[in-house]
C-alpha positions in Angstrom: 0.0 0.0 0.0 2.8 2.4 0.8 4.5 1.7 -2.4 1.4 2.3 -4.4 0.8 5.7 -2.6 4.5 6.9 -3.3 4.5 6.0 -7.0 2.4 9.0 -8.2 4.5 11.4 -6.1 7.7 10.1 -7.6 6.3 10.4 -11.1 5.2 13.9 -10.3 8.7 14.9 -9.1 10.3 13.5 -12.2 7.8 15.4 -14.4 8.6 18.6 -12.6 12.4 18.1 -13.0 11.9 17.4 -16.7 9.9 20.5 -17.1 12.7 22.6 -15.4 15.3 21.1 -17.6 13.3 21.7 -20.8 12.6 25.3 -19.8 16.3 25.9 -19.0 17.3 24.5 -22.4 14.6 26.6 -24.1 15.9 29.8 -22.3 19.5 28.9 -23.2 18.5 28.5 -26.8 16.5 31.7 -26.8 19.4 33.6 -25.1 21.8 32.2 -27.6 19.5 33.1 -30.4 19.1 36.6 -29.0 22.9 37.1 -28.6 23.4 36.0 -32.2 20.7 38.4 -33.4 22.3 41.2 -31.4 25.7 40.4 -32.8 24.3 40.4 -36.3 22.6 43.8 -35.6 25.9 45.2 -34.2 27.8 43.9 -37.2 25.3 45.3 -39.6 25.4 48.7 -37.8 29.2 48.8 -37.9 29.1 48.0 -41.6 26.5 50.6 -42.2 28.4 53.2 -40.3 31.6 52.3 -42.2 29.7 52.5 -45.5 28.1 55.9 -44.4 31.6 57.2 -43.5 32.9 56.5 -47.0 29.7 57.3 -48.9 31.0 60.7 -49.7 34.1 59.3 -51.4 35.8 59.8 -53.7 36.3 63.4 -52.8 37.4 65.7 -55.6 39.1 69.0 -54.5 39.7 71.7 -57.1 42.7 73.9 -56.8 45.2 76.1 -58.7 46.9 73.1 -60.3 43.7 71.3 -61.4 42.0 68.8 -59.0 42.9 66.0 -56.6 40.8 62.9 -55.9 40.9 61.4 -52.5 39.5 57.8 -52.8 38.7 57.1 -49.1 39.1 58.7 -45.7 42.9 59.3 -45.1 44.5 57.6 -42.1 48.0 59.0 -42.6 48.1 62.8 -43.1 51.2 64.8 -44.1 51.4 68.6 -44.3 53.9 70.8 -45.9 55.0 74.5 -45.5 53.1 76.9 -43.3 50.4 76.2 -40.8 48.6 73.3 -42.4 49.7 71.0 -39.6 48.1 73.4 -37.1 44.7 72.9 -38.8 45.1 69.1 -38.6 46.1 69.3 -34.9 43.2 71.7 -34.1 40.9 69.0 -35.4 42.6 66.3 -33.3 44.6 64.7 -36.1 48.4 64.3 -35.6 50.2 64.4 -39.0 52.6 61.6 -39.6 55.0 64.3 -40.8 54.9 68.1 -41.2 57.2 71.0 -42.1 59.2 72.9 -39.6 58.2 76.5 -39.0 60.7 78.8 -40.7 60.3 82.0 -38.6 59.2 83.0 -35.2 60.7 79.8 -33.7 62.9 80.4 -30.6 64.6 77.0 -30.5 65.7 74.3 -32.9 62.5 72.3 -32.6 60.9 73.8 -35.6 57.7 74.2 -33.5 55.9 77.4 -32.7 54.5 77.5 -29.1 50.9 76.8 -30.1 52.0 73.8 -32.1 54.1 72.4 -29.3 51.3 73.0 -26.8 48.7 71.1 -28.9 51.1 68.2 -29.5 51.6 67.9 -25.8 47.9 68.0 -25.3 47.5 65.1 -27.8 50.3 63.2 -26.1 52.8 63.4 -28.9 56.4 63.7 -27.7 58.4 63.0 -30.8 56.7 64.4 -33.9 58.1 63.8 -37.4 59.2 67.3 -38.4 60.6 67.9 -41.9 63.6 70.2 -41.9 62.7 71.6 -45.3 63.1 75.3 -45.0 65.4 75.3 -48.0 63.0 73.2 -50.1 60.6 70.4 -49.7 62.1 67.1 -48.4 60.4 64.8 -50.9 62.2 61.7 -49.6 61.1 62.4 -46.0 57.5 63.0 -47.2 57.5 59.8 -49.2 59.0 57.8 -46.2 56.0 59.1 -44.1 53.7 57.0 -46.4 50.9 59.6 -46.5 47.4 59.0 -47.8 47.0 62.8 -48.4 49.3 65.8 -48.4 47.8 69.1 -47.1 49.2 72.3 -48.7 46.2 74.6 -48.7 48.3 77.5 -47.4 51.6 77.2 -49.2 53.7 78.5 -52.0 54.3 75.1 -53.8 55.2 75.3 -57.5 53.9 73.3 -60.3 57.0 71.1 -60.1 56.5 70.7 -56.4 52.9 69.7 -57.0 53.8 67.2 -59.7 56.3 65.5 -57.5 54.1 65.4 -54.4 51.2 64.0 -56.5 53.3 61.0 -57.2 53.4 60.3 -53.5 49.7 61.0 -52.5 46.8 63.3 -53.4 47.6 66.9 -52.7 45.3 69.6 -51.3 46.8 72.7 -52.9 45.9 76.3 -52.6 42.7 77.4 -54.6 44.0 80.3 -56.6 47.5 81.7 -55.8 50.5 81.0 -53.6 50.3 82.3 -50.0 46.9 83.8 -50.7 44.6 81.4 -48.8 42.7 82.8 -45.9 42.6 80.9 -42.7 39.0 79.9 -43.3 39.8 78.6 -46.7 42.7 76.8 -45.3 40.6 75.1 -42.6 37.9 74.2 -45.1 40.2 72.7 -47.7 42.4 70.8 -45.3 39.4 69.5 -43.3 37.7 68.3 -46.5 40.9 66.6 -47.5 40.9 64.7 -44.2 37.2 63.8 -44.5 36.3 66.1 -41.7 34.3 68.8 -43.4 31.7 69.2 -40.7 34.4 69.4 -38.0 36.2 72.0 -40.0 33.1 74.2 -40.1 32.6 73.9 -36.4 36.3 74.9 -35.8 35.7 78.0 -38.0 32.6 78.9 -36.0 34.3 78.4 -32.6 37.3 80.6 -33.7 35.1 83.3 -35.0 33.1 83.5 -31.8 36.3 83.7 -29.8 37.7 86.5 -31.9 34.5 88.5 -31.8 34.4 88.2 -28.0 37.9 89.5 -27.7 37.2 92.4 -30.1 34.5 93.7 -27.8 37.4 95.0 -25.6 38.8 97.1 -28.4 36.0 99.1 -30.0 38.6 101.7 -31.4 39.7 99.1 -34.0 36.5 99.2 -36.0 36.7 101.1 -39.3 40.3 102.2 -38.9 42.5 102.4 -42.1 45.5 100.2 -41.9 48.4 99.1 -44.2 50.8 96.3 -43.6 54.2 97.6 -44.7 57.6 96.0 -44.4 60.5 98.4 -44.2 64.2 97.8 -44.3 66.7 99.9 -42.3 69.4 99.0 -44.8 67.4 100.2 -47.8 64.9 103.0 -47.1 64.2 103.6 -50.8 61.7 100.7 -51.1 58.4 99.7 -49.5 57.0 96.2 -49.4 53.3 96.1 -48.9 51.0 93.0 -48.3 47.8 93.3 -50.3 44.3 92.3 -49.0 44.8 89.0 -50.7 47.4 88.1 -48.2 46.1 86.2 -45.1 47.8 88.7 -42.8 45.7 91.5 -44.3 42.5 89.6 -44.7 42.7 88.9 -41.0 43.0 92.6 -40.3 39.8 93.1 -42.4 38.1 90.5 -40.1 39.1 92.6 -37.1 37.1 95.5 -38.7 39.9 97.4 -40.4 40.2 98.4 -44.0 42.9 99.5 -46.5 42.8 103.1 -47.8 41.9 103.5 -51.5 45.2 105.3 -52.0 46.8 101.8 -51.6 44.2 99.5 -53.2 44.1 101.5 -56.4 47.8 100.8 -56.9 47.2 97.0 -57.0 47.3 95.8 -60.6 47.4 92.1 -60.0 44.3 91.0 -57.9 46.0 87.6 -57.2 49.3 89.0 -55.9 49.8 89.0 -52.2 52.4 91.8 -52.2 53.1 95.2 -53.8 56.4 96.9 -54.1 56.6 100.7 -54.0 59.4 103.2 -54.0 59.8 105.7 -51.1 58.9 108.4 -53.5 55.4 107.1 -53.5 55.1 107.2 -49.7 52.1 109.6 -50.0 50.0 106.5 -50.7 50.3 105.7 -47.0 49.2 109.2 -45.8 45.6 108.1 -45.3 46.5 105.1 -43.1 45.5 105.5 -39.5 48.0 102.9 -38.4 50.8 100.9 -40.1 51.6 97.3 -39.1 54.7 95.4 -40.0 57.8 93.5 -38.8 60.2 95.6 -36.9 61.0 97.3 -33.5 61.3 100.7 -31.8 64.8 101.2 -33.4 63.4 100.8 -36.9 60.5 103.2 -36.0 63.1 105.9 -35.0 65.0 105.3 -38.2 61.8 105.8 -40.2 60.9 108.9 -38.3 64.3 110.4 -39.2 64.0 109.7 -42.9 63.2 112.8 -45.0 60.5 110.9 -47.1 59.1 108.1 -44.9 59.2 110.3 -41.8 56.5 112.5 -43.4 53.9 109.6 -43.3 51.5 110.7 -40.6 51.2 107.3 -39.0 55.0 107.0 -38.7 55.4 110.6 -37.6 53.0 110.2 -34.6 54.1 106.7 -33.9 50.8 105.0 -34.8 52.8 101.9 -35.7 52.3 98.3 -34.6 55.7 96.7 -35.2 56.0 92.9 -34.5 59.5 92.0 -33.4 61.1 89.1 -35.2 62.3 87.3 -32.1 58.9 86.7 -30.6 56.2 84.1 -31.5 53.9 87.0 -32.4 55.9 87.4 -35.6 54.2 84.2 -36.9 50.7 85.3 -35.8 50.2 87.5 -38.9 49.7 84.3 -40.9 46.8 83.0 -38.8 45.2 79.7 -38.2 42.9 78.6 -35.4 45.8 77.6 -33.1 47.8 80.7 -33.6 44.8 83.0 -33.4 43.8 81.5 -30.1 47.3 81.7 -28.7 48.2 85.3 -29.8 44.9 87.2 -30.1 45.2 89.0 -26.8 48.7 90.3 -27.4 47.9 91.1 -31.1 44.8 93.1 -30.3 46.6 95.0 -27.5 49.4 95.9 -29.9 47.0 97.1 -32.6 44.8 98.9 -30.1 47.7 100.7 -28.6 48.8 102.0 -32.1 45.3 103.2 -32.8 45.1 105.0 -29.5 48.0 107.3 -30.7 45.8 108.6 -33.6 43.9 110.9 -31.3 46.7 111.8 -28.8 
């Protein structure tokens, strides 16, 4: 009797255990199936993202030498000549090689302070710097194995371009050598790196920063300025940068303008410079201030000159001279990093020269 009463209970227990095992297996199969589906979705998402990232390629960039085609997003970026590496660095990209700065550097590193600061921020201690101030080092550029070469702000020649193009696609200047504005430089180089949107944001951030700083110097707005390079060894000649030059275009951004007495002398709209003789110094008479490379000693020499000393801005000392042994000497050819680093000192120098107009 006892055995007969326990038989149903044992059967019931076995049935319950079987159900638990079956449910566990089912859950395991379902979990495995879910995991596989999630992996498939993730894989598809990654593939789609990769396809989206390259959907804009190939990118074709037109420039002064024709056009360059970039087949896919570059992983190895090289820059040559002036400031192009700073654009890449500002966008968080460390070039696998770039040209040494050729003026304004205070040591043998080839790095201006804003470049060195950004490299340190990005954790780079041993950058590949081309010592190519006497001409491009094509062998070093080739050894860097670039996917793209950025030269939006440069003075490369047709021969330079042809040789560089044998190494990698080249982002060259749009119209003329050394005539690319900092905005154009950012846009071209950012596009060449597949970072067009990031480049536009960098431009916006830089503009907002400059405008905020300008609020402290309302006297700058509307003033007439000319960038003139004088030589104490030869006072018979004047070297003027035109509005095409990035130094001057940046002055326009700060709210200043060139007097018509100077702009009407420009015969080549693509040329970044204009040479005048001291006998034509009256072209500078309408300038409120003069900006150039020099120091107080040069100003005193100019003020003592019988021709140049009659220029009103020179006579009253409304001159913003940038000394060659300071980093500010390189700030005249701006890019987002240099602007951010030097804008306070630059505006103070210009504002101080303008203040002398009404003294």
